[in-house]
LUMGU-348158 format. One record per residue: x, z negated, y of N, C-alpha, C, O in turn; residue in one letter. Coordinates in steps of 0.2 Angstrom, whole numbers. Each point is the difference from the previous one (the first is absolute). Example, Ala and Ser with C-alpha at 12.3 -4.5 7.8 and 13.67 -1.06 7.14 Angstrom:
# LUMGU-348158
((66,-39,-28),(-4,0,6),(4,0,6),(5,-3,-1),"A"),
((-7,7,6),(4,-1,6),(-4,-3,5),(3,-1,6),"S"),
//
This chain:
# LUMGU-348158
((-97,228,256),(-4,-5,-3),(5,-5,-3),(6,2,-3),"M"),
((-7,-9,3),(4,-5,-2),(0,0,-8),(-5,1,-3),"A"),
((11,-2,0),(1,0,-7),(-3,-7,-2),(1,-5,3),"E"),
((-4,5,-9),(-3,-6,-3),(5,-3,-5),(4,4,-3),"E"),
((-5,-10,2),(5,-4,-5),(-4,-4,-4),(-6,-2,1),"F"),
((9,1,-7),(-3,-5,-5),(5,-6,-1),(6,1,0),"V"),
((-9,-6,-1),(4,-6,-1),(0,-2,-8),(-5,2,-3),"E"),
((10,-4,1),(1,-2,-7),(4,-6,-1),(4,-2,3),"A"),
((-6,-2,-8),(4,-6,-2),(4,2,-6),(-2,3,-5),"L"),
((9,-4,5),(4,3,-5),(4,-7,-3),(2,-4,4),"V"),
((-3,4,-10),(4,-5,-4),(6,3,-3),(0,5,-4),"V"),
((6,-8,5),(6,2,-2),(2,-4,-6),(-1,-6,0),"L"),
((4,9,-5),(3,-4,-5),(5,-5,3),(4,3,4),"D"),
((-4,-9,-6),(5,-5,3),(7,2,-2),(5,0,5),"V"),
((-3,3,-11),(6,2,-1),(2,6,4),(-3,5,0),"E"),
((8,-6,4),(2,6,5),(-4,1,6),(0,6,2),"G"),
((-4,-11,0),(-5,1,5),(3,2,7),(-3,4,3),"A"),
((9,-6,-2),(3,2,6),(2,7,1),(-2,3,5),"G"),
((4,0,-10),(1,7,-1),(-6,4,1),(0,6,3),"G"),
((-5,-8,-7),(-7,3,0),(-3,0,7),(-3,5,2),"R"),
((4,-11,2),(-3,0,7),(4,5,4),(-4,3,4),"L"),
((10,-2,-5),(4,5,4),(-3,7,-1),(-1,4,4),"A"),
((0,-3,-11),(-3,7,-2),(-7,1,3),(-2,5,2),"E"),
((-2,-11,-3),(-7,0,3),(0,2,7),(-5,4,2),"L"),
((9,-6,2),(1,1,7),(1,8,2),(-1,2,5),"R"),
((4,1,-10),(1,7,1),(-7,4,-1),(0,6,2),"Q"),
((-5,-9,-5),(-6,4,-2),(-6,-3,5),(-5,3,0),"H"),
((5,-9,2),(-5,-3,4),(2,-5,5),(6,-2,0),"A"),
((-10,1,5),(2,-5,5),(-2,-7,-3),(-6,-1,-1),"V"),
((11,-4,1),(-2,-6,-2),(-3,-4,5),(4,-2,5),"V"),
((-10,0,-5),(-3,-4,5),(1,-8,0),(2,-3,5),"L"),
((-2,1,-12),(1,-7,-1),(4,-1,-7),(-1,4,-4),"Q"),
((5,-9,4),(4,-1,-6),(0,-7,-2),(2,-4,4),"W"),
((-4,2,-10),(0,-6,-3),(5,0,-5),(-1,2,-6),"L"),
((8,-4,7),(5,0,-5),(-2,-5,-6),(-4,-5,1),"P"),
((6,7,-7),(4,5,-1),(-3,7,-3),(3,4,-1),"P"),
((-10,-4,1),(-3,6,-3),(-6,3,2),(-3,4,-3),"R"),
((0,-6,9),(-6,3,2),(1,2,7),(2,-3,5),"I"),
((-5,9,-4),(0,4,7),(-6,3,1),(-4,2,-4),"A"),
((2,-2,11),(-6,4,2),(3,6,4),(4,-1,4),"I"),
((-6,7,-6),(3,6,3),(-5,4,3),(-6,-1,-2),"V"),
((8,6,6),(-4,5,2),(3,7,-1),(6,1,1),"R"),
((-11,3,-4),(3,7,-1),(-6,5,3),(-6,-2,0),"V"),
((8,8,2),(-5,5,2),(-5,1,-5),(1,1,-6),"P"),
((-7,-1,8),(-6,2,-5),(0,6,-3),(-2,1,-6),"A"),
((6,4,9),(0,7,-3),(5,0,-6),(0,5,-3),"T"),
((5,-10,3),(5,0,-5),(-2,-4,-6),(-4,-5,1),"H"),
((5,7,-7),(-1,-4,-6),(4,-6,0),(6,0,3),"P"),
((-8,-6,-5),(4,-6,0),(6,1,-4),(0,3,-6),"L"),
((6,-5,8),(6,1,-3),(1,-4,-6),(5,-4,0),"P"),
((-9,4,-5),(1,-4,-6),(6,1,-4),(1,-3,-5),"E"),
((3,9,7),(6,1,-3),(5,-4,1),(6,0,-3),"A"),
((-7,-5,8),(6,-5,1),(0,-5,-6),(-5,-3,-2),"V"),
((10,4,-2),(0,-4,-7),(0,-8,1),(2,-2,5),"P"),
((-6,-1,-9),(-1,-7,0),(-4,-2,6),(0,-6,2),"G"),
((-5,10,0),(-5,-2,4),(-7,1,-2),(-1,5,-4),"T"),
((-4,-8,6),(-7,1,-1),(-4,0,6),(1,-5,4),"R"),
((-5,10,-2),(-3,1,6),(-8,-2,-1),(-3,3,-5),"W"),
((0,-6,10),(-7,-2,0),(-3,1,7),(3,-3,5),"F"),
((-8,8,-4),(-3,1,6),(-6,-4,1),(-3,0,5),"T"),
((0,-2,-10),(-6,-4,0),(2,-7,-3),(5,-3,2),"G"),
((-10,0,-6),(1,-6,-3),(6,0,-5),(2,5,-3),"G"),
((1,-11,2),(6,-1,-5),(-4,-2,-6),(-3,-5,0),"V"),
((5,9,-6),(-3,-2,-6),(1,-7,-2),(6,-3,2),"P"),
((-10,0,-5),(0,-7,-2),(7,-2,-4),(3,-5,0),"A"),
((-2,10,-5),(6,-1,-4),(7,0,4),(5,-3,-2),"E"),
((-5,7,7),(6,0,5),(0,-7,4),(5,-3,1),"V"),
((-11,2,2),(0,-6,4),(1,-7,-4),(2,-5,3),"A"),
((-3,5,-9),(1,-5,-4),(7,-2,-1),(2,-6,-1),"A"),
((3,10,3),(7,-1,0),(2,-2,6),(6,-2,1),"D"),
((-10,2,5),(2,-2,6),(1,-7,1),(-3,-4,-4),"F"),
((8,2,8),(1,-7,2),(-6,-2,5),(-3,5,2),"T"),
((2,-11,-1),(-5,-2,5),(1,4,7),(-5,2,3),"P"),
((11,-2,-1),(2,3,7),(-2,8,-1),(-3,3,5),"A"),
((5,0,-10),(-1,7,-1),(-8,1,0),(-2,5,2),"E"),
((-2,-9,-6),(-7,1,0),(-3,-1,7),(-4,4,2),"R"),
((6,-9,2),(-2,-1,7),(1,7,4),(-4,2,4),"L"),
((10,0,-5),(3,6,4),(-5,6,-2),(-2,4,5),"F"),
((1,-3,-11),(-4,6,-2),(-8,-1,2),(-3,4,2),"A"),
((1,-10,-3),(-7,-2,2),(-1,1,8),(-5,3,2),"D"),
((10,-5,2),(0,1,7),(0,7,2),(-4,2,4),"A"),
((8,2,-8),(0,8,2),(-7,3,-2),(-3,4,4),"W"),
((0,-6,-9),(-7,2,-2),(-5,-2,5),(-4,4,1),"L"),
((4,-10,1),(-5,-3,4),(0,4,7),(-5,0,4),"S"),
((12,1,-2),(1,4,7),(-4,6,0),(-2,3,5),"R"),
((1,0,-11),(-3,7,0),(-7,0,-1),(-3,5,1),"R"),
((0,-11,-2),(-7,0,0),(-4,1,7),(3,-2,5),"E"),
((-9,4,-5),(-3,1,6),(-2,-7,2),(-2,-4,-4),"A"),
((2,3,11),(-2,-6,3),(-6,1,4),(0,5,4),"K"),
((-4,-10,-3),(-5,-1,4),(1,-5,6),(1,-6,-2),"T"),
((0,9,8),(2,-5,5),(-6,1,6),(-1,5,2),"R"),
((-2,-11,-1),(-5,1,5),(2,2,7),(5,-3,2),"P"),
((-8,8,1),(2,2,6),(6,5,0),(3,2,5),"G"),
((-1,0,-11),(6,5,0),(-1,6,4),(-5,3,-1),"E"),
((10,-2,5),(-1,7,4),(-4,-1,7),(0,4,4),"G"),
((-3,-10,-3),(-4,-1,6),(5,-2,6),(5,-4,-2),"L"),
((-7,5,8),(4,-3,5),(-1,-7,1),(-5,-3,-3),"P"),
((10,-1,5),(-1,-7,0),(-6,-3,4),(-2,-5,-1),"W"),
((0,9,6),(-6,-2,4),(-7,3,-2),(-4,1,4),"D"),
((4,2,-10),(-6,3,-3),(-6,-5,0),(1,-6,-1),"A"),
((-7,8,2),(-6,-4,0),(0,-4,-7),(1,3,-5),"P"),
((-2,-10,6),(-1,-4,-6),(7,-3,-2),(0,-4,-4),"G"),
((5,6,8),(7,-2,-2),(2,-5,6),(-2,1,6),"R"),
((6,-6,-8),(3,-5,5),(7,2,2),(4,2,-4),"E"),
((-3,-2,10),(7,2,3),(5,-5,-2),(-2,-6,-1),"A"),
((8,8,0),(5,-4,-2),(2,-5,5),(-2,1,6),"P"),
((4,-7,-8),(2,-5,5),(6,2,4),(5,3,-3),"D"),
((-5,-5,9),(6,1,4),(5,-5,-2),(-2,-6,-1),"W"),
((8,7,2),(5,-5,-2),(0,-5,6),(-1,2,6),"P"),
((3,-8,-8),(0,-5,5),(6,1,5),(5,2,-2),"E"),
((-7,-3,8),(5,2,6),(5,-6,0),(-2,-6,0),"E"),
((8,7,0),(5,-5,1),(0,-3,7),(-2,3,4),"P"),
((3,-10,-4),(0,-3,7),(4,4,5),(6,2,-2),"P"),
((-8,-2,8),(4,4,5),(6,-5,2),(-2,-6,1),"Q"),
((8,8,-1),(5,-4,3),(1,1,7),(-1,5,3),"Q"),
((2,-11,1),(1,1,7),(6,-2,2),(2,1,6),"Q"),
//
């Protein structure tokens, strides 16, 4: 059976963030990093979040408003994008073959002119 994982957004204190990132990497897989202080990490679901890494705050759901209030615009966009990626999406025709009834087949690419 495949092991399940949990993603978390981790906010590092700016003071000494480089050393904290190295320590964070000992406890979790860093998927994305927005220097100097925000990371998206993955940890096994069966393990408790390693909140023992000093100078870090871990969030698996929404980021509290009082924390997000301290974000720069880039950090807010980064966190919002992570949250929106986790939302359920409704896509018409999801999982159907391309030629399913009621679906239009994709256009074929234009053929380049034949060279003689």
